[in-house]
N, C-alpha and C positions, 0 to 999 in steps of 0.2 A: 582394789577393788575386787580383783580377779581372784586373790589371795582368801578373800570373804567370803566372796559365793564357796568359794572349793568348801569352806570350813563348814560355811553354811548347809552347805549340802551331806555334807558327809556327819556333820554334828547330826542328822535327823535321819539316815541313814543306820546311826548306831540304836535308835531306838525301838527299831525292831530287831524282836528280840528272837536269835536266829534257830529254830526250833530242828528242821532236818534239813541234812544238805548232802549234795553226789561231789565226789571228788574222784579223778581218774588220771589215765595218761593216754593221749594219741600217739602211736607210731603206725608206719607205712608200713608197707610188705618185710623189710628190711631192718625191720623192729628200730628204723633211728626215728629221734622222736619230732613230731611237726606242727610246727608253733602258728597262729594265725586263724586256726582250723576253730570254726563256729557249731557252740556245742549249745542247743537251743527243746524248752521241754513248749510249741506253740500255745501248749493249754494253758500255761500258769504264766506267757508272755515272760518267761526267763529264758534271758541268754549267756553267752559265757564264750571268752576266746579265747584260747590255751595259748598258752606263755616258750621261750624258746626253749625251755626244755619237755615239750608236749603235755604237763599237767596243766588241770583243768579243776574250778571250781565253781559249783552250782546250790548258792545258797538260801536257805528264808521260802522252804517249800512245805508246800502242803503235805499231809497225808492222803491217798488215795495211788489210783495204777494211772500212770499218765506215759509217753511215748514222749524218747526223747532220741532226735537227730541229731547225726554228725556228718557237717560238710562244710567240702572243700574244694577250691575250685581244682580240676587236674584230676582229682580223687571221686568213685561213684560214693551218694552218701548213704549213709548203714540207721537203721532206727532199730529202735529195740524197743519192747515193754520193759516197763519198770515198775515195782511196784515200793512206793515209797511209805516204810512203816516205822524206821527207826533214825534215830541221830542223823547219820552215817551212812552214804550206803559208797561201794567201791564199783567206776564200769571203765572198763579200761578196754578199750578198740586199735583194731590193727585196721589201717584205712586200703584200701588198693584204688591200686590210677589206677583211673577210665578216665577217656577223651572228653565223652561227652557232657552232653549239659548237666549241672548239676539238678538233680529231683529237687525240685521244689515243693515246699509243703504249703497246700491252698488256703488260701483264708475263708476266699469266697461262698467256697462249697460248705456243707455241713458239717463234719464231721473235721475238717483241718484235716485233710490227709496229706500225706507222699501222694506226688502228681501217677507216682505206678501206680497206687491200691486206688486210686480215686477210680470212683464209678462214672463220674461222668467226664470227657475229653476238654479240660481246661485249655487253655493257651496263657502262658507266664511269659515274662517279658519285662526284666530288671531296665527303669530307666536309661541308665549310662547305658548297655547296650540300643534303644533307640537313639538316641543322644550320638551316639554313634557313629549313627548317619545320618546326619550333617541337615536335619531337619530343621525349620525355623520357630515351629510350632508343635504344642502336643496333641494335636490329630494329625499332624504330616506324619506325625511317627506312628501311632496307631493305626495310620492306613500300610501300612508296610508287613504288616500281621495276614500270614491268611486269614480270609471270609471277612476282614473290613474293609473295607473306604469310606471317605469321607464327600458331604454332600459341602462346596467352596464356592466361597463367593471374595477370588484373592488369593492371598496368606493372610488373610485375617480372621476372615469368618470361616472353621468348618466346624460340621455335625458328624457324628459316626455313625455309619451304616452297617450293619451285621449279615450278611448275608441278605440281602435286600430288603431290610427291612432298619428303620431311621424315623427322628421324631420323637412322640410318646411311646414307640416303640421297644425304647435301648433304654433302659434303664442305667444311672447313672451311681456310683458310692463311693465316697468319699471324707476320709477320718473314720470311716466305720456307717458314715449316717445316709441316708439316700440324699442327691442333689437333687434339691428343685431352682431353676433358673430359667420359665419362659418357653421350654426346650420344644414347645409346640411349634414355634415360627423358624421357618425355612432360613432366616436370617438372622437367628439366635446361636451364637455360637456356644461352644461347648461350654464357656468358661470358667477354665481348669488354667494355672501354670505348671507348668512338668516340674520348676526349684518346691525342693523339699517334699517330690515325691520316689518312690522308692521303685517300683513297680508298679504293672496292671498285669488283672488277669482277667483275661476274657469267654464267658461264658455264652457258648452261638447256640442260640435253644431258649425254647420257654424254662423260663424259670421262676416263673408268679409260687410253684409250693413255697416257695425261700422267701423273696423280696416283694409279693404281690401285683397286683395293675400294673401295665407299662413295662414288663417284665416279658412279652409276649415275646419280642424278637431274640429277647440276649441283653447280657447284664456287661458293664464297665466295670469293676471293682480296682478304685486306685489303691495301693496300701502306700501309707505317708512315711515320709527320712525314719528309718529306725533313728532311737537316742545312739549318745558314746558309752560306746566300752564301760565297765564299771569302774570307777575313781577314773578318771581321764577329762582332761577340756580338749577342746579341738577347734579352732578357725578354718574352715575354709573358703573359697574366694574363685569361681570360675567366670571366664568370659570369653566372648565369645563373636567372631567379628562374620557379618554376611555382605559378599561384594554385588548380590543381585541388587539390593533394596538399600545397599549402604546401613544396614544393619547392624544394633547392639545389643547386647544381651549380657548384665552382669547379675551374677548375684555373692551373696556372702552370709555365713552362715557362721552358728559358733552352739556347739554342745558342750555340757559341762552333766557330768554322772557320776553320782556314786554308787552303793549299792542297790541301793531300792529309791532313793528319790531322784530323777533327773530331766535334765530342762534340754529346751530347743531353743534354737531360732530361726529365720531366714528370712531376708526383705533380697526382693529382684527387682530389675527393672529391663523394658525389649520397649526396641525401641525401632522401626521403621518406615525410609521413607516406600513411595509406591514402586510395585514392583515391574520391572523391564520384561520384554518377551523377547522375541529369537531375534528380531531386529531389528530390539537397537531402542524401540520407543518405549514409552512409563505407562501403566493403568491409572487415570488420575482417578485420585482421591481411592487410594488402596494402600493408603498409609495407616499407624496406626502409634500407639504409648499402649504403654502398660505397667503396672505397681502391683507388685503380688508382695505379703507380706503375713508369714504361718510362724506360729509360736505353739509350744507342746509344753506339760509340765505331766509326768508321770510319779506315780510308785508301788511299790508292788511289797507286800510280807509275803507270812506264809498265809493268810486268812484272807486275802483282797490285794486285788491290783486296781487301777485305776490310770486313767490317762485322761486329761483335760488339753484339745486344740482348738487353736485360733487361726480364722483365714480370710485376711482382704484381700481383693481384687477390686481392681479399680483398669477401667479399659474405655479409652480415647480413639471407635476408629471409623473414618470415615465410612461412608457408601457407594460408591463408585455409580455415580448416574450419566457421566459424562463419555464413559470411553476412554480412546486413548484421543486427549485435547491438554489443556497445561502441563508444559514438561518442565519440573521437577523433583530437585530431589529434598525440598521438605519432610520432615515429619510428626509437622503440628498438623491432624487431620481438621482439613476446610469442611464448609458447608456443603450437604446434608452429612450428617454424624449423626451419631451413638454415643451416646454415656454409659457406662454401664458400673455400679457399684454394687458387688457380692461381698455379704459376708456368712461365714460360715464356722458356728460355732460344736463344739458337738464333746463327749461325756461317754466316757466308754470304759464301764466298770465290772467287774465280775470280782464274785464272791468267791470261796473253796469251803463244803464242807466235806466231813470225811469221805465223804466215794461218788461225790458231786459236784457242779457245779452249775451256778447263772448270773448269768449275763446279760447285763441289761445295758443298753445303748441310747442314751436322747441327743437329740442335734435340731439347733436352732437355725434356719436360714431367713436371710433378709438379703433379695434380690431386687435393685432399686435401677430399672431400666428408661431411659429417658431417648427420644430422638427432635434431633434441632435440625428445622430445616434450612434457613439461614440467619437464623442468630442467636445470639444464646440463649431466646427463651424456649423451654421444648414445647412442640406441640405436641407430644402423647409423652407420659409418663405414666409409668407403672410400678409399685411396689408389692412385690411377693413376698408375703409372708407365713416362713413353715415351719411347725414343732411335729419333730416327730419322735418315735417311739417304737426300740424293737426290747423285748425282753424273751431270752430264751433260757429254759430248764435243760444240762444235761441230766438224767438221771440214773442213779448206778448202774456199770454195767454189770453182767448177769451173761457168766458165759461168755459167748462173741457173741453176743446182742448191743449194740448199744442205742438210746433212743434221746430225739428232744421234742418237747413239746413247749411252743413258743408262742404270742402275743405281738401282733405290728400293730404301728397305727399313726395315721396322720392327721392334723387340725393344720386348715390351709387360706387364709384370706388374701385374695386381689384386690387393690385399691388406684381407684387411674384418679388424676389430677394436672391432665393436661387438655387441651378445649380437643381433642379428638381422642374419640373409641376407637379399640382394637377390639378389645373383647371385655364385658360389663363388671362393674366391683359382684365380684360371691365370694363364697366361702365351702372348702372341699373337706367333708372327714374320711376319713378309712377307718377299716377296723377288719381286722385281720385275726385266724389263729390256724395253727397249722402244727402235725404231728408226724413226724419220720424217724423212723429207723435203720440200721445198719446189722446188716452180719457178712461177719470172713470168716472164711476157712479154708484154709492153705490159704494158695489163694487166688479165690474167685472171694466176690465181695454180692449180697443184694441187697439193692436200699431203693425201700418205699416210702411213700409220705402221699399225707393227706390234708386238705386246705380249704378253711372258706373266708369269701369276702366278701362287706359290702361297703359301700364307699356314697354319700349322698353331699349329693352339689343345689346348693342355691343362691339364686342367681338375685339382682335388684333392676327394676326396668329404667328406660334411659332414652331421652327424645321422644321423639311425634310419631305415630305411629303410619306407614308406608312413607317415613325419609326415611335417607340414608343416616344409618348413626342409633339408628332404633333398633333394640335390645329388649326383648318380652321379657317379664317373671321367670324364671324356671324353678323349682324344685325337684329333680331328679335324685332317684335311689335305684343304685344298681346294686348287681349280688351274684358270686360267681361260685361253687366249687370246683375244686382245679385237684388234681394226682400226680403222681410219675412213681416211675418201674424204670428201674435200672441194672443192669447186670454186667460186670469186671472177670476175668477167667484169664486165664494166662494157660492158652492152648498147647505150649509149649514154654518152656524154659526162655524162650528167648521171642514171643510172641501174644502179645498181646489182642482180647479182643474186648470193644463192649457194645453195648445195645442198651439204647433208654426209650422208653417211651416216657411222654409229658405233654398233658395239659397248660394252660394259659390263657387268660385273658388281657383287655385294655377298654375300659369305660371314653368314652366318648370326652375327650376335651372339652374347654369352654370353650374355644375356634370353632367345634365341627360343631356344637349345640345352637352357639349364637351369633354367631359372625353375619355381620348386614352393614357390607362396605369396599370403597378399594383396601386390600390389603398392597400397599406399597411395594413390600420387596417383591411381588410375584407380576405385580401390574395387573386384575382382576379383581371384578367384581365380584366378591365372597356371598353366598346364601345356608349361614346355619340349619340343620336340622334338631329340634329339640327332640324328635322325638328317632334318633338315632339308639342303637341297641348295643349289647358289648360287640366287641372281637374277639372271637374264643378258639383257640387254634388247639392240635393235638398235631405236634412234632414226631418222625419216628427219626433217631441218630442210628449213625450206626461208625467204629470207628475200628480200625486195626491195627494193629503199629506192629514191628517187624525190629528187631535189633542185636548186635553182633560186635564186637566192640573193634569194627572199620566201617560198619553200612548201618544205614538206619534208613526205614519207609513208611511212611504214616499213610493214610485213603483214609477218608471221612466223606461218611455220603448224606443226607439229609431228605426228608419230604414234608413238607409244613402247610399243612389242608387249614384256614383259615375263614372261618362264619362271619359272614357279615361286617365285613371286608370295609375299612371307611376312605372313603377320597371322593376327590370332587371330577366334575361334569361337566361340560357348555351347554346349557340347555337354549342354545339360538339367539339370547336375547342380548343386548348394549342398552348400558347404563353409562350415560356420559363419555363416551368411543369408549370406553374398557367390556369386555366379552365377560358373560355373568356364565359365572358356575357355579352349581348345587352342591354340595356335602351327600351326597347317595354311598349306600351301602350295595355289595353282588359279593357273594361267595368269592375266595382265591384260592391259591394253592400256588407256592417256592420251592425249589427244587434242585438241588445239585450237589457242590461238596469241592474238599482241597484233597491233591495229592502229593507227597511232595518226595525227596531223598536226601541224605547225606551220606558223602564219604568224606571216608579218609584214611585212604592205604595205606597202607604194614611195607616198607619200615619210618614213611613219611610221614608222620600223626601232624607234624604241624601244615601240612594240606588238608584244606577242606573245598570239599564239592560240595553246595545244597542246587533242588532246584526244584521247585513248585508251581502246579498248576491252580485256580482257583475258580470257578463254575458257578453262578446262577439263575436261574431263567421263572420268570413270573407271572403267572397266567389268571387274569379272570376266570369266573366259569364260563361266559361265553366266548372267551378263546383268546381276548384281546387282552394286550400286553401291559402287567402293572408300571408305573411309573417309578424315576429309581433305583434302575436296575442296575447294578454297573456293570460293566463290559466287562470280560475271560479277561483273567490275567495271566500269562509265562514267567517267573522270577527266577532269577539264576544266579549267583554267587561262587566268581572264586577269591578263596579266603588263603591266606598264608600266615603263620605266624614263626615267628622269631623271641623265642624263648631266654636268652638271656643276650650280656653283654656289657661292656665297662660304664658303661655312660647311657646305654639306652637297653630297658628291658620293658619285658611282655610287650612289644611290639608288633602289632598289625597290619595287613594289606591286603586289600580286596576292593574288586576289581564285580559288580552289577550290573545284568544284563535284564531290563524287567518292559518287557511286551505285553502290551493289552493289545486286543481285537477287536475289530470292527464291532460296535456293538449295532447292530443290524434288527432288532428287538425294539424299538421306542413305547413309548405309549400315543395315545391319541394327540398332547398336546406337545410331545418330545420331538424331536427330531435326528436324523443317525448317528450315527462319529464315528471316522476312520480312527485306523489305528494307528499305530504308532512305539517306537524300539527307542527309548534312556538308557544315556551307559552313565552310571555313575561311578567314582573311586573314591577310597577312602583309605588310610594310611592315622596311626596313632602310636601313642605306647608312653612308658613311661624314662620320664630321661632326670638323670641325677648328677648331679657334682658336689662333692663330696656328701653334706649335710641336709644339701636342698635337694625336692626332687619337686615333679610333678608330672600334670601327663597333658599330653599335647595328642593337639585332633584336627585334622585336615583333609576333608572332602571339594569332591570335584564332583558336584549332581547338574544330571543333565548335559555332563562335557559336552559334546559337539552343538551345544548352542540350537535344537530341535526346538521348530515350530509344531506344536501340536496343544489339541483341546479336549483336554474329561470329558466323557457324558455324563457326570453328575459336577462338572462345574454349572452354578447359575449364568455366570456371564455367558456362558458359549448362547445364548440367544441371541444376543449382541455380536457375535463374530470374536469376541477377543480371545487369545490362546492365554493357555498357565505360562508361567512363571519360568527363564528361559536360563539360560548358564546362570547356576552359582557358586560359588568357593565361599566354602565354611571354614575359618579357622575354630578354636578351639582350647582353651588353657584351665588346666584346674590343678589348685594347690592344696593341700592340706600342710596346716601351719598345726 
């Protein structure tokens, strides 16, 4: 069967008529050939790997002017412009050793530049580096990135927070399409599994210019796992075990690639028991089970490229209501619980013209969420169906000018079938148009853009007027103009300055417009307001970076002013024992930033000392504190690397000390939080026995079993601490 598949893919690849190609040789500064160097042209989704002689071949390339990128761990990333207008072009390069993190191509921004060339500072983290920290979920790994936190309900539910903004104010992209999964609810998690994900890019700040409504606080952009190298097949298996939750995480993946046709598939299964706090008790019904399947099929030639991807995620998770009660290591959630089924289908297409390109992405997402109280009959069931599209035309380059015009849209329906309704049946339609231009000279870049968006929300009435569960019909229209202006320059050879000014907006969500009842996840009777207006913000960002061969420094500062910030406020009434909260609006401001260093002294290049500090403050116009503002955090790591040994290669050991300060500025329905310090250890590398090799990872998180409670934990009001000591063992095989 395997031979048949290989023959089929290679046969399809032969149909592509090779028009243009680039060949060359990669060497180091001693003129020795370098193998396994990645050579890519991101604009046309082409990639190759150099062989043992340093040679590479990129074929079936369209004509035009593109940027070719050469990257390899331990060497400085190089990029250069190339004009492809002949059958064969030769480009050979010499890479220079550099122990800094590789300069990555940023996909989430408009022009897919290297980070060093990008106007906007974007945090890029590979999923491998996040997994090496031993976190049990994707959102836990994201929360280790400076400026990113999580609103958590135990270990099973986590929502991203970027610089104090969360929920519908943070937009998530997966497989190149906008992810919609009922993200308005505090108890609705991210809904993504880290298996089959290559990396994540974090835009901290308004990104409405590129993404429209709901990107007012930032964007999490997940890049899917890359296809295999040309003319190869690969089988991958990895397994993790978590001592605290008795949890297991198993993943099996397969890749098969020809020159132009590529296939991948990965299936994963997670099972975790109730998590254990520092004194040894388990928090009842925080257990969960998850099944995840991802597959992709890609084809590219000199005229176009297309990639189809599908992700199925099934999540069965307990809702903790009893606190510390029944003590069990069962991994099957008890009642009450949630069942979430998600389907994500995406089709990403690029069509290449002589000097321009058209990208067209289409996504279809089904999110089916059910809540079970005491039986397998759902008391609440919501099915959200979303069709979205994103079309961008890259105009022919004119001198040093690059420009993009585009349109985006979304058609979304929400349908209820349970006896209880959290939000009404509704339809949402989005439409937006935008244009952006990039001008680069020497090591300076200016980027500017403008955008118009329109959103229409209609819902049907339900229930009896004056009673809980009544929803009036609404037909609301929201629109907004937004713009951005960014400037990047090298003050000196090793000093980069970035300044960005951008506006953004968010239309009110259905819960804010229509709620009328008890929100079980928050134990509040919430009343919506159909007269709410757009949230409209304007943010100023400043980024300064210094870098030499052995020391790096970064400082990020921001000020974010939001008109018509939507929040809930108690009105003094009580219904059925629940305090009543109204959705209201007020102007607000958030400000703060992140700063950090990375020191690896010569000649001890194997030693890495990193330290970062992050802070955010959120205020309403009357001086009151905004809710869900994370506490300030100081994070320090000492890492050593072992370059080579006979049986153990690419080894590392890391000591991490994470100090979270007091949060003494809670909102009116929050309480203060104490400071705490967590000690984490990590160790890993590649073990080799003959022709058998595998990666191993061992982590001890919260090593000293510290009892602590995060300010953003939704179990904090019940006096329930966060997870205690957790030792994680991971093994990864490539066959």
